[in-house]
GUFI-196505 format. One record per atom (N, C-alpha, C): atom name; residue number from 0; z, x, y. Coordinates in nm, 3 decimals. Example, Ala and Ser with C-alpha at 12.3 -4.5 7.8 and 13.67 -1.06 7.14 Angstrom:
2
KOLNU   atom   seq         Z         X         Y
KOLNU      N     0     0.780     1.319    -0.569
KOLNU     CA     0     0.780     1.230    -0.450
KOLNU      C     0     0.780     1.320    -0.330
KOLNU      N     1     0.708     1.285    -0.225
KOLNU     CA     1     0.714     1.367    -0.106
KOLNU      C     1     0.787     1.290     0.003
This chain:
103
KOLNU   atom   seq         Z         X         Y
KOLNU      N     0   -22.730   -13.084    -9.857
KOLNU     CA     0   -22.888   -13.175    -9.876
KOLNU      C     0   -22.839   -13.339    -9.824
KOLNU      N     1   -22.973   -13.382    -9.730
KOLNU     CA     1   -22.936   -13.519    -9.673
KOLNU      C     1   -23.073   -13.563    -9.715
KOLNU      N     2   -23.068   -13.701    -9.746
KOLNU     CA     2   -23.209   -13.787    -9.812
KOLNU      C     2   -23.299   -13.784    -9.675
KOLNU      N     3   -23.428   -13.754    -9.689
KOLNU     CA     3   -23.544   -13.792    -9.589
KOLNU      C     3   -23.634   -13.894    -9.669
KOLNU      N     4   -23.633   -14.005    -9.601
KOLNU     CA     4   -23.724   -14.109    -9.641
KOLNU      C     4   -23.914   -14.075    -9.546
KOLNU      N     5   -23.956   -14.128    -9.696
KOLNU     CA     5   -24.114   -14.135    -9.684
KOLNU      C     5   -24.182   -13.988    -9.714
KOLNU      N     6   -24.086   -13.908    -9.791
KOLNU     CA     6   -24.140   -13.734    -9.776
KOLNU      C     6   -24.168   -13.760    -9.951
KOLNU      N     7   -24.316   -13.721    -9.979
KOLNU     CA     7   -24.336   -13.674   -10.146
KOLNU      C     7   -24.214   -13.630   -10.200
KOLNU      N     8   -24.218   -13.636   -10.313
KOLNU     CA     8   -24.135   -13.513   -10.406
KOLNU      C     8   -24.193   -13.409   -10.442
KOLNU      N     9   -24.327   -13.425   -10.499
KOLNU     CA     9   -24.377   -13.329   -10.506
KOLNU      C     9   -24.553   -13.325   -10.435
KOLNU      N    10   -24.586   -13.242   -10.418
KOLNU     CA    10   -24.733   -13.279   -10.379
KOLNU      C    10   -24.823   -13.388   -10.409
KOLNU      N    11   -24.959   -13.500   -10.362
KOLNU     CA    11   -24.993   -13.584   -10.455
KOLNU      C    11   -24.874   -13.673   -10.510
KOLNU      N    12   -24.774   -13.692   -10.513
KOLNU     CA    12   -24.675   -13.740   -10.593
KOLNU      C    12   -24.611   -13.864   -10.538
KOLNU      N    13   -24.573   -13.976   -10.521
KOLNU     CA    13   -24.528   -14.039   -10.412
KOLNU      C    13   -24.399   -14.136   -10.522
KOLNU      N    14   -24.271   -14.104   -10.499
KOLNU     CA    14   -24.207   -14.190   -10.564
KOLNU      C    14   -24.172   -14.324   -10.561
KOLNU      N    15   -24.125   -14.362   -10.678
KOLNU     CA    15   -24.109   -14.518   -10.680
KOLNU      C    15   -23.935   -14.555   -10.579
KOLNU      N    16   -23.999   -14.668   -10.543
KOLNU     CA    16   -23.918   -14.751   -10.450
KOLNU      C    16   -23.762   -14.727   -10.513
KOLNU      N    17   -23.691   -14.676   -10.406
KOLNU     CA    17   -23.487   -14.660   -10.429
KOLNU      C    17   -23.488   -14.547   -10.457
KOLNU      N    18   -23.610   -14.431   -10.477
KOLNU     CA    18   -23.555   -14.269   -10.477
KOLNU      C    18   -23.550   -14.231   -10.367
KOLNU      N    19   -23.421   -14.115   -10.349
KOLNU     CA    19   -23.364   -14.072   -10.263
KOLNU      C    19   -23.408   -13.937   -10.290
KOLNU      N    20   -23.460   -13.909   -10.145
KOLNU     CA    20   -23.532   -13.741   -10.149
KOLNU      C    20   -23.408   -13.666   -10.066
KOLNU      N    21   -23.427   -13.568   -10.085
KOLNU     CA    21   -23.329   -13.449   -10.027
KOLNU      C    21   -23.420   -13.335    -9.945
KOLNU      N    22   -23.351   -13.269    -9.844
KOLNU     CA    22   -23.373   -13.168    -9.765
KOLNU      C    22   -23.275   -13.100    -9.748
KOLNU      N    23   -23.320   -12.990    -9.716
KOLNU     CA    23   -23.196   -12.876    -9.693
KOLNU      C    23   -23.180   -12.804    -9.550
KOLNU      N    24   -23.090   -12.837    -9.506
KOLNU     CA    24   -23.081   -12.761    -9.340
KOLNU      C    24   -23.153   -12.672    -9.323
KOLNU      N    25   -23.177   -12.603    -9.241
KOLNU     CA    25   -23.316   -12.456    -9.201
KOLNU      C    25   -23.161   -12.375    -9.169
KOLNU      N    26   -23.154   -12.268    -9.169
KOLNU     CA    26   -23.043   -12.173    -9.193
KOLNU      C    26   -23.099   -12.075    -9.075
KOLNU      N    27   -23.071   -12.042    -8.949
KOLNU     CA    27   -23.070   -11.962    -8.880
KOLNU      C    27   -23.088   -11.813    -8.926
KOLNU      N    28   -23.160   -11.724    -8.949
KOLNU     CA    28   -23.200   -11.601    -8.958
KOLNU      C    28   -23.091   -11.542    -8.879
KOLNU      N    29   -22.995   -11.427    -8.862
KOLNU     CA    29   -22.900   -11.370    -8.787
KOLNU      C    29   -22.972   -11.283    -8.726
KOLNU      N    30   -22.960   -11.231    -8.608
KOLNU     CA    30   -23.023   -11.125    -8.505
KOLNU      C    30   -22.966   -11.005    -8.613
KOLNU      N    31   -23.018   -10.890    -8.579
KOLNU     CA    31   -22.983   -10.762    -8.629
KOLNU      C    31   -23.045   -10.672    -8.530
KOLNU      N    32   -22.914   -10.582    -8.536
KOLNU     CA    32   -22.968   -10.465    -8.442
KOLNU      C    32   -23.022   -10.396    -8.462
KOLNU      N    33   -23.092   -10.315    -8.397
KOLNU     CA    33   -23.235   -10.230    -8.429
KOLNU      C    33   -23.184   -10.121    -8.473
KOLNU      N    34   -23.232   -10.080    -8.566
KOLNU     CA    34   -23.262    -9.923    -8.648
KOLNU      C    34   -23.222    -9.827    -8.543
KOLNU      N    35   -23.088    -9.691    -8.604
KOLNU     CA    35   -23.131    -9.605    -8.504
KOLNU      C    35   -23.214    -9.516    -8.559
KOLNU      N    36   -23.232    -9.450    -8.446
KOLNU     CA    36   -23.378    -9.342    -8.465
KOLNU      C    36   -23.391    -9.236    -8.606
KOLNU      N    37   -23.226    -9.217    -8.585
KOLNU     CA    37   -23.206    -9.188    -8.715
KOLNU      C    37   -23.221    -9.208    -8.843
KOLNU      N    38   -23.198    -9.317    -8.848
KOLNU     CA    38   -23.166    -9.435    -8.975
KOLNU      C    38   -23.254    -9.461    -9.013
KOLNU      N    39   -23.391    -9.484    -8.932
KOLNU     CA    39   -23.543    -9.493    -8.934
KOLNU      C    39   -23.595    -9.378    -9.018
KOLNU      N    40   -23.559    -9.246    -8.950
KOLNU     CA    40   -23.656    -9.096    -8.979
KOLNU      C    40   -23.568    -9.118    -9.134
KOLNU      N    41   -23.482    -9.124    -9.176
KOLNU     CA    41   -23.454    -9.128    -9.348
KOLNU      C    41   -23.500    -9.236    -9.394
KOLNU      N    42   -23.501    -9.351    -9.357
KOLNU     CA    42   -23.542    -9.434    -9.419
KOLNU      C    42   -23.714    -9.418    -9.440
KOLNU      N    43   -23.767    -9.338    -9.320
KOLNU     CA    43   -23.929    -9.320    -9.341
KOLNU      C    43   -23.952    -9.213    -9.496
KOLNU      N    44   -23.816    -9.088    -9.434
KOLNU     CA    44   -23.842    -8.977    -9.539
KOLNU      C    44   -23.817    -8.991    -9.692
KOLNU      N    45   -23.737    -9.143    -9.737
KOLNU     CA    45   -23.711    -9.164    -9.827
KOLNU      C    45   -23.829    -9.254    -9.880
KOLNU      N    46   -23.925    -9.328    -9.784
KOLNU     CA    46   -24.025    -9.408    -9.860
KOLNU      C    46   -24.134    -9.295    -9.877
KOLNU      N    47   -24.149    -9.175    -9.766
KOLNU     CA    47   -24.225    -9.074    -9.826
KOLNU      C    47   -24.204    -9.011    -9.998
KOLNU      N    48   -24.109    -8.980   -10.028
KOLNU     CA    48   -24.060    -8.958   -10.121
KOLNU      C    48   -24.085    -9.046   -10.241
KOLNU      N    49   -24.087    -9.166   -10.210
KOLNU     CA    49   -24.103    -9.259   -10.324
KOLNU      C    49   -24.244    -9.226   -10.334
KOLNU      N    50   -24.370    -9.278   -10.229
KOLNU     CA    50   -24.441    -9.255   -10.239
KOLNU      C    50   -24.525    -9.120   -10.308
KOLNU      N    51   -24.431    -9.014   -10.274
KOLNU     CA    51   -24.516    -8.900   -10.360
KOLNU      C    51   -24.466    -8.904   -10.538
KOLNU      N    52   -24.352    -8.939   -10.535
KOLNU     CA    52   -24.295    -8.973   -10.713
KOLNU      C    52   -24.428    -9.081   -10.745
KOLNU      N    53   -24.450    -9.155   -10.669
KOLNU     CA    53   -24.527    -9.278   -10.745
KOLNU      C    53   -24.642    -9.223   -10.747
KOLNU      N    54   -24.760    -9.106   -10.664
KOLNU     CA    54   -24.810    -9.017   -10.745
KOLNU      C    54   -24.803    -8.949   -10.821
KOLNU      N    55   -24.693    -8.862   -10.817
KOLNU     CA    55   -24.710    -8.763   -10.930
KOLNU      C    55   -24.679    -8.863   -11.102
KOLNU      N    56   -24.638    -8.985   -11.087
KOLNU     CA    56   -24.650    -9.051   -11.210
KOLNU      C    56   -24.738    -9.124   -11.246
KOLNU      N    57   -24.809    -9.163   -11.145
KOLNU     CA    57   -24.957    -9.224   -11.165
KOLNU      C    57   -25.060    -9.069   -11.219
KOLNU      N    58   -25.028    -8.985   -11.188
KOLNU     CA    58   -25.156    -8.845   -11.239
KOLNU      C    58   -25.093    -8.803   -11.384
KOLNU      N    59   -24.924    -8.836   -11.367
KOLNU     CA    59   -24.860    -8.798   -11.563
KOLNU      C    59   -24.877    -8.884   -11.594
KOLNU      N    60   -24.910    -9.035   -11.604
KOLNU     CA    60   -24.931    -9.127   -11.667
KOLNU      C    60   -25.090    -9.112   -11.754
KOLNU      N    61   -25.218    -9.096   -11.640
KOLNU     CA    61   -25.337    -9.036   -11.681
KOLNU      C    61   -25.383    -8.968   -11.730
KOLNU      N    62   -25.274    -8.828   -11.735
KOLNU     CA    62   -25.266    -8.722   -11.845
KOLNU      C    62   -25.244    -8.765   -11.949
KOLNU      N    63   -25.172    -8.857   -11.982
KOLNU     CA    63   -25.078    -8.862   -12.118
KOLNU      C    63   -25.185    -8.971   -12.188
KOLNU      N    64   -25.217    -9.075   -12.102
KOLNU     CA    64   -25.333    -9.184   -12.167
KOLNU      C    64   -25.473    -9.085   -12.224
KOLNU      N    65   -25.486    -8.988   -12.146
KOLNU     CA    65   -25.636    -8.914   -12.206
KOLNU      C    65   -25.583    -8.820   -12.323
KOLNU      N    66   -25.487    -8.755   -12.337
KOLNU     CA    66   -25.403    -8.726   -12.444
KOLNU      C    66   -25.438    -8.792   -12.531
KOLNU      N    67   -25.353    -8.948   -12.530
KOLNU     CA    67   -25.307    -9.025   -12.612
KOLNU      C    67   -25.465    -9.081   -12.678
KOLNU      N    68   -25.601    -9.085   -12.568
KOLNU     CA    68   -25.682    -9.114   -12.619
KOLNU      C    68   -25.760    -8.996   -12.697
KOLNU      N    69   -25.707    -8.901   -12.669
KOLNU     CA    69   -25.776    -8.756   -12.742
KOLNU      C    69   -25.705    -8.741   -12.896
KOLNU      N    70   -25.608    -8.800   -12.890
KOLNU     CA    70   -25.530    -8.800   -13.002
KOLNU      C    70   -25.601    -8.932   -13.134
KOLNU      N    71   -25.603    -9.034   -13.064
KOLNU     CA    71   -25.632    -9.131   -13.144
KOLNU      C    71   -25.790    -9.092   -13.189
KOLNU      N    72   -25.887    -9.060   -13.137
KOLNU     CA    72   -25.984    -8.995   -13.164
KOLNU      C    72   -25.997    -8.893   -13.296
KOLNU      N    73   -25.899    -8.816   -13.217
KOLNU     CA    73   -25.904    -8.710   -13.356
KOLNU      C    73   -25.833    -8.764   -13.475
KOLNU      N    74   -25.723    -8.845   -13.467
KOLNU     CA    74   -25.674    -8.915   -13.585
KOLNU      C    74   -25.822    -9.023   -13.677
KOLNU      N    75   -25.929    -9.084   -13.601
KOLNU     CA    75   -25.991    -9.147   -13.658
KOLNU      C    75   -26.104    -9.091   -13.703
KOLNU      N    76   -26.140    -8.942   -13.670
KOLNU     CA    76   -26.211    -8.844   -13.758
KOLNU      C    76   -26.149    -8.819   -13.861
KOLNU      N    77   -26.064    -8.735   -13.839
KOLNU     CA    77   -25.962    -8.711   -14.012
KOLNU      C    77   -25.943    -8.832   -14.067
KOLNU      N    78   -25.939    -8.950   -14.073
KOLNU     CA    78   -25.907    -9.044   -14.127
KOLNU      C    78   -26.055    -9.123   -14.211
KOLNU      N    79   -26.171    -9.076   -14.129
KOLNU     CA    79   -26.302    -9.067   -14.197
KOLNU      C    79   -26.311    -8.939   -14.292
KOLNU      N    80   -26.315    -8.854   -14.247
KOLNU     CA    80   -26.304    -8.704   -14.318
KOLNU      C    80   -26.244    -8.782   -14.467
KOLNU      N    81   -26.099    -8.770   -14.468
KOLNU     CA    81   -26.017    -8.781   -14.539
KOLNU      C    81   -26.088    -8.907   -14.684
KOLNU      N    82   -26.122    -9.000   -14.618
KOLNU     CA    82   -26.175    -9.099   -14.662
KOLNU      C    82   -26.320    -9.064   -14.748
KOLNU      N    83   -26.367    -8.961   -14.681
KOLNU     CA    83   -26.519    -8.888   -14.765
KOLNU      C    83   -26.472    -8.794   -14.867
KOLNU      N    84   -26.346    -8.722   -14.832
KOLNU     CA    84   -26.300    -8.631   -14.922
KOLNU      C    84   -26.250    -8.732   -15.061
KOLNU      N    85   -26.198    -8.851   -15.061
KOLNU     CA    85   -26.183    -8.907   -15.166
KOLNU      C    85   -26.284    -8.963   -15.238
KOLNU      N    86   -26.367    -9.027   -15.181
KOLNU     CA    86   -26.477    -9.046   -15.245
KOLNU      C    86   -26.564    -8.930   -15.320
KOLNU      N    87   -26.570    -8.833   -15.292
KOLNU     CA    87   -26.655    -8.678   -15.345
KOLNU      C    87   -26.537    -8.727   -15.456
KOLNU      N    88   -26.400    -8.691   -15.437
KOLNU     CA    88   -26.325    -8.682   -15.586
KOLNU      C    88   -26.364    -8.784   -15.657
KOLNU      N    89   -26.344    -8.898   -15.606
KOLNU     CA    89   -26.367    -9.018   -15.738
KOLNU      C    89   -26.477    -8.996   -15.772
KOLNU      N    90   -26.581    -8.964   -15.761
KOLNU     CA    90   -26.706    -8.916   -15.756
KOLNU      C    90   -26.705    -8.801   -15.910
KOLNU      N    91   -26.688    -8.707   -15.882
KOLNU     CA    91   -26.643    -8.578   -15.957
KOLNU      C    91   -26.522    -8.654   -16.094
KOLNU      N    92   -26.426    -8.713   -16.058
KOLNU     CA    92   -26.365    -8.768   -16.163
KOLNU      C    92   -26.439    -8.866   -16.246
KOLNU      N    93   -26.575    -8.921   -16.179
KOLNU     CA    93   -26.642    -9.034   -16.297
KOLNU      C    93   -26.736    -8.958   -16.381
KOLNU      N    94   -26.763    -8.838   -16.298
KOLNU     CA    94   -26.889    -8.795   -16.337
KOLNU      C    94   -26.821    -8.665   -16.498
KOLNU      N    95   -26.666    -8.639   -16.453
KOLNU     CA    95   -26.637    -8.562   -16.556
KOLNU      C    95   -26.579    -8.646   -16.659
KOLNU      N    96   -26.573    -8.778   -16.608
KOLNU     CA    96   -26.552    -8.894   -16.770
KOLNU      C    96   -26.636    -8.895   -16.836
KOLNU      N    97   -26.734    -8.889   -16.748
KOLNU     CA    97   -26.881    -8.962   -16.836
KOLNU      C    97   -26.962    -8.816   -16.935
KOLNU      N    98   -26.914    -8.720   -16.850
KOLNU     CA    98   -26.935    -8.578   -16.937
KOLNU      C    98   -26.865    -8.553   -17.072
KOLNU      N    99   -26.725    -8.598   -17.076
KOLNU     CA    99   -26.626    -8.562   -17.146
KOLNU      C    99   -26.647    -8.682   -17.288
KOLNU      N   100   -26.699    -8.810   -17.233
KOLNU     CA   100   -26.794    -8.908   -17.325
KOLNU      C   100   -26.904    -8.855   -17.446
KOLNU      N   101   -26.974    -8.821   -17.341
KOLNU     CA   101   -27.111    -8.743   -17.405
KOLNU      C   101   -27.070    -8.652   -17.553
KOLNU      N   102   -26.984    -8.600   -17.516
KOLNU     CA   102   -26.956    -8.477   -17.602
KOLNU      C   102   -26.872    -8.493   -17.731
């Protein structure tokens, strides 16, 4: 890296006097040979397989999320039923204790 005079260190921020700024030389990107048709076809086929797998996983994920939602709703319903049954049993116990005390 080499110092660059007069350039801000950060946008909107000018450094104080005596500050040394640096820049990196730009490295050219090496030229690449064009792909062979067979390589391009293989890459395209692999890409298509990945897209198919992506769609398959998305569908599976949607199904799993729908099942989870259903199970959560069923669980909430069962918890509610359990609470109602518990309150009924507690009420019966209180009535039985009251009857026992009356006799």
